[in-house]
KOLZA-509866 format. One record per residue (C-alpha): residue in one letter; residue number from 1; x, y, z. Coordinates in nm, 3 decimals. Layout:
BEGIN
SEBA  residuo  num     east    north       up
SEBA        a  NUM        X        Y        Z
...
//
This chain:
BEGIN
SEBA  residuo  num     east    north       up
SEBA        m    1    3.817  -11.916    0.637
SEBA        s    2    3.456  -11.995    0.544
SEBA        i    3    3.296  -11.875    0.222
SEBA        n    4    3.020  -11.713    0.429
SEBA        l    5    3.274  -11.498    0.615
SEBA        l    6    3.432  -11.398    0.283
SEBA        i    7    3.090  -11.294    0.147
SEBA        l    8    3.019  -11.088    0.459
SEBA        g    9    3.361  -10.922    0.436
SEBA        l   10    3.302  -10.826    0.073
SEBA        a   11    2.954  -10.697    0.154
SEBA        t   12    3.094  -10.488    0.438
SEBA        t   13    3.359  -10.316    0.227
SEBA        i   14    3.116  -10.210   -0.048
SEBA        s   15    3.018   -9.873    0.096
SEBA        p   16    2.957   -9.600   -0.163
SEBA        l   17    2.894   -9.341    0.110
SEBA        f   18    3.237   -9.397    0.263
SEBA        i   19    3.410   -9.376   -0.074
SEBA        i   20    3.221   -9.054   -0.157
SEBA        a   21    3.324   -8.910    0.181
SEBA        a   22    3.689   -9.003    0.119
SEBA        v   23    3.676   -8.852   -0.230
SEBA        v   24    3.527   -8.528   -0.094
SEBA        m   25    3.792   -8.513    0.180
SEBA        m   26    4.075   -8.545   -0.071
SEBA        s   27    3.912   -8.314   -0.326
SEBA        e   28    3.841   -8.023   -0.095
SEBA        s   29    4.129   -8.044    0.153
SEBA        e   30    4.386   -8.176   -0.096
SEBA        k   31    4.517   -8.396    0.187
SEBA        v   32    4.499   -8.772    0.228
SEBA        r   33    4.555   -8.799    0.602
SEBA        t   34    4.188   -8.734    0.684
SEBA        s   35    4.087   -9.014    0.446
SEBA        w   36    4.339   -9.243    0.613
SEBA        a   37    4.193   -9.151    0.953
SEBA        a   38    3.843   -9.233    0.831
SEBA        a   39    3.963   -9.567    0.689
SEBA        f   40    4.127   -9.660    1.021
SEBA        g   41    3.807   -9.560    1.201
SEBA        w   42    3.612   -9.790    0.970
SEBA        a   43    3.845  -10.084    1.038
SEBA        t   44    3.828  -10.022    1.412
SEBA        s   45    3.448  -10.013    1.408
SEBA        i   46    3.391  -10.334    1.216
SEBA        g   47    3.664  -10.512    1.414
SEBA        v   48    3.518  -10.419    1.753
SEBA        a   49    3.162  -10.509    1.645
SEBA        c   50    3.270  -10.846    1.507
SEBA        l   51    3.490  -10.926    1.809
SEBA        a   52    3.208  -10.841    2.052
SEBA        i   53    2.984  -11.108    1.899
SEBA        v   54    3.272  -11.357    1.894
SEBA        l   55    3.342  -11.304    2.265
SEBA        v   56    2.976  -11.318    2.369
SEBA        g   57    2.908  -11.611    2.139
SEBA        g   58    3.208  -11.797    2.273
SEBA        a   59    3.082  -11.759    2.630
SEBA        v   60    2.735  -11.887    2.540
SEBA        h   61    2.887  -12.154    2.318
SEBA        g   62    3.076  -12.296    2.613
SEBA        s   63    2.775  -12.309    2.843
SEBA        g   64    2.494  -12.422    2.612
SEBA        s   65    2.399  -12.736    2.430
SEBA        s   66    2.452  -12.786    2.057
SEBA        h   67    2.077  -12.757    1.994
SEBA        r   68    2.046  -12.425    2.174
SEBA        r   69    2.370  -12.295    2.027
SEBA        h   70    2.268  -12.340    1.663
SEBA        w   71    1.918  -12.207    1.728
SEBA        w   72    2.024  -11.869    1.865
SEBA        l   73    2.304  -11.821    1.612
SEBA        g   74    2.058  -11.887    1.332
SEBA        a   75    1.815  -11.644    1.493
SEBA        i   76    2.086  -11.374    1.494
SEBA        d   77    2.146  -11.422    1.121
SEBA        l   78    1.773  -11.418    1.049
SEBA        g   79    1.718  -11.103    1.256
SEBA        i   80    2.009  -10.922    1.095
SEBA        g   81    1.885  -11.027    0.752
SEBA        l   82    1.544  -10.874    0.826
SEBA        v   83    1.708  -10.550    0.943
SEBA        v   84    1.914  -10.531    0.624
SEBA        a   85    1.599  -10.601    0.420
SEBA        f   86    1.438  -10.300    0.589
SEBA        f   87    1.735  -10.082    0.489
SEBA        a   88    1.709  -10.213    0.132
SEBA        l   89    1.339  -10.127    0.116
SEBA        r   90    1.398   -9.782    0.265
SEBA        e   91    1.674   -9.699    0.016
SEBA        f   92    1.464   -9.833   -0.271
SEBA        r   93    1.176   -9.602   -0.178
SEBA        r   94    1.415   -9.309   -0.146
SEBA        s   95    1.567   -9.386   -0.485
SEBA        r   96    1.224   -9.345   -0.645
SEBA        s   97    1.156   -9.005   -0.490
SEBA        t   98    1.222   -8.673   -0.662
SEBA        s   99    1.518   -8.603   -0.431
SEBA        a  100    1.663   -8.949   -0.477
SEBA        r  101    2.014   -8.845   -0.573
SEBA        e  102    2.070   -8.602   -0.288
SEBA        l  103    2.354   -8.703   -0.058
SEBA        p  104    2.311   -8.693    0.322
SEBA        k  105    2.347   -8.343    0.467
SEBA        w  106    2.646   -8.439    0.683
SEBA        m  107    2.841   -8.494    0.362
SEBA        n  108    2.860   -8.114    0.319
SEBA        r  109    3.094   -8.092    0.623
SEBA        v  110    3.326   -8.376    0.526
SEBA        g  111    3.568   -8.163    0.325
SEBA        t  112    3.656   -7.944    0.624
SEBA        m  113    3.712   -8.223    0.877
SEBA        s  114    4.039   -8.264    1.062
SEBA        v  115    4.195   -8.601    1.142
SEBA        i  116    4.011   -8.675    1.469
SEBA        p  117    3.657   -8.598    1.339
SEBA        a  118    3.741   -8.797    1.025
SEBA        y  119    3.837   -9.096    1.243
SEBA        g  120    3.508   -9.057    1.430
SEBA        l  121    3.319   -9.048    1.100
SEBA        g  122    3.486   -9.373    1.002
SEBA        l  123    3.371   -9.528    1.329
SEBA        f  124    3.004   -9.454    1.261
SEBA        l  125    2.982   -9.514    0.884
SEBA        p  126    2.991   -9.896    0.869
SEBA        a  127    2.670  -10.099    0.859
SEBA        n  128    2.775  -10.293    1.168
SEBA        v  129    2.486  -10.538    1.140
SEBA        l  130    2.713  -10.710    0.886
SEBA        s  131    2.995  -10.718    1.141
SEBA        y  132    2.760  -10.881    1.392
SEBA        a  133    2.672  -11.142    1.129
SEBA        a  134    3.043  -11.201    1.065
SEBA        g  135    3.100  -11.255    1.436
SEBA        s  136    2.811  -11.502    1.444
SEBA        e  137    2.964  -11.688    1.148
SEBA        i  138    3.301  -11.714    1.324
SEBA        v  139    3.133  -11.861    1.633
SEBA        q  140    2.947  -12.115    1.419
SEBA        q  141    3.275  -12.236    1.266
SEBA        h  142    3.393  -12.364    1.609
SEBA        y  143    3.740  -12.213    1.573
SEBA        h  144    3.995  -12.241    1.852
SEBA        s  145    4.102  -11.926    2.036
SEBA        a  146    4.391  -11.829    1.806
SEBA        e  147    4.187  -11.914    1.496
SEBA        k  148    3.909  -11.682    1.610
SEBA        w  149    4.148  -11.389    1.632
SEBA        i  150    4.285  -11.470    1.288
SEBA        a  151    3.933  -11.494    1.145
SEBA        v  152    3.841  -11.155    1.293
SEBA        a  153    4.159  -11.002    1.149
SEBA        l  154    4.087  -11.150    0.805
SEBA        y  155    3.731  -11.019    0.815
SEBA        v  156    3.855  -10.671    0.905
SEBA        a  157    4.113  -10.682    0.625
SEBA        i  158    3.855  -10.785    0.365
SEBA        g  159    3.587  -10.556    0.508
SEBA        s  160    3.820  -10.255    0.478
SEBA        t  161    3.957  -10.326    0.131
SEBA        l  162    3.761  -10.065   -0.064
SEBA        e  163    3.815   -9.813    0.214
SEBA        v  164    4.195   -9.851    0.210
SEBA        l  165    4.297   -9.933   -0.148
SEBA        p  166    4.161   -9.618   -0.320
SEBA        v  167    4.324   -9.396   -0.057
SEBA        l  168    4.649   -9.590   -0.088
SEBA        y  169    4.646   -9.561   -0.466
SEBA        l  170    4.589   -9.186   -0.456
SEBA        t  171    4.860   -9.150   -0.193
SEBA        v  172    5.125   -9.311   -0.411
SEBA        r  173    4.993   -9.158   -0.737
SEBA        p  174    4.934   -8.790   -0.647
SEBA        k  175    4.967   -8.671   -1.010
SEBA        s  176    4.655   -8.862   -1.117
SEBA        r  177    4.459   -8.767   -0.806
SEBA        e  178    4.256   -8.476   -0.946
SEBA        l  179    4.136   -8.663   -1.255
SEBA        l  180    4.046   -8.984   -1.071
SEBA        l  181    3.872   -8.801   -0.788
SEBA        g  182    3.653   -8.621   -1.041
SEBA        v  183    3.559   -8.944   -1.221
SEBA        w  184    3.488   -9.135   -0.900
SEBA        h  185    3.288   -8.848   -0.751
SEBA        r  186    3.060   -8.812   -1.054
SEBA        w  187    2.991   -9.185   -1.082
SEBA        l  188    2.929   -9.239   -0.711
SEBA        n  189    2.714   -8.929   -0.682
SEBA        k  190    2.490   -9.068   -0.957
SEBA        h  191    2.475   -9.436   -0.860
SEBA        w  192    2.532   -9.460   -0.482
SEBA        q  193    2.169   -9.540   -0.400
SEBA        q  194    2.144   -9.816   -0.661
SEBA        v  195    2.460   -9.971   -0.518
SEBA        l  196    2.316   -9.965   -0.166
SEBA        v  197    1.982  -10.114   -0.274
SEBA        g  198    2.150  -10.396   -0.465
SEBA        l  199    2.398  -10.467   -0.186
SEBA        f  200    2.139  -10.467    0.093
SEBA        s  201    1.901  -10.685   -0.111
SEBA        v  202    2.161  -10.954   -0.180
SEBA        v  203    2.296  -10.954    0.176
SEBA        s  204    1.949  -10.970    0.332
SEBA        a  205    1.850  -11.267    0.115
SEBA        f  206    2.177  -11.442    0.203
SEBA        l  207    2.140  -11.390    0.579
SEBA        i  208    1.769  -11.480    0.590
SEBA        a  209    1.838  -11.804    0.403
SEBA        k  210    2.145  -11.883    0.615
SEBA        g  211    1.963  -11.816    0.943
SEBA        s  212    1.654  -12.011    0.841
SEBA        v  213    1.861  -12.315    0.745
SEBA        a  214    2.046  -12.304    1.078
SEBA        i  215    1.720  -12.286    1.274
SEBA        v  216    1.561  -12.572    1.078
SEBA        r  217    1.868  -12.790    1.126
SEBA        s  218    1.867  -12.726    1.501
SEBA        l  219    1.508  -12.851    1.523
SEBA        t  220    1.564  -13.174    1.335
//
């Protein structure tokens, strides 16, 4: 497993909005199954997005030259990095506004969701541009067929860590649930935008540099 794929997996799993949603679900419904459904939806979403790029990239990989192959994969990383940079700039501007700490309006309905809507929420919460970048990284590593599937599975496991572990902990430790949910909710409600800005800024710089290096190498 490449260090780049590990970095992308860690960046994917750091989602303060998902954790806030899971905390609200467990706080208001006093049930963990909706949070589990959202976590499985998250894992499904990033897995499908990553696998799509791996399959498409594998097809192009088999029909193109090495020069062309590295050029377009580098261009994907560069493009995704620019998109993430846009998100970072947007969140930074929002964080400086008077309503900076307001959560998205859809968060008000999270506490009343049943299992199926919660699974659907998990499908749409991930920043799948990172999953596309992970798929591009797997293609660039020239893995064999079985190794590609393993790499996708490892990315999904790492990219879902912070979505699964808190829910798992609160499932097996129900007595400490109320206290921990209150602490997590207050901290995330206060700092979620700063976390997003920092995360998007680091990831965008990483992908822009990675894509630019791949393009330059393909031209030399």
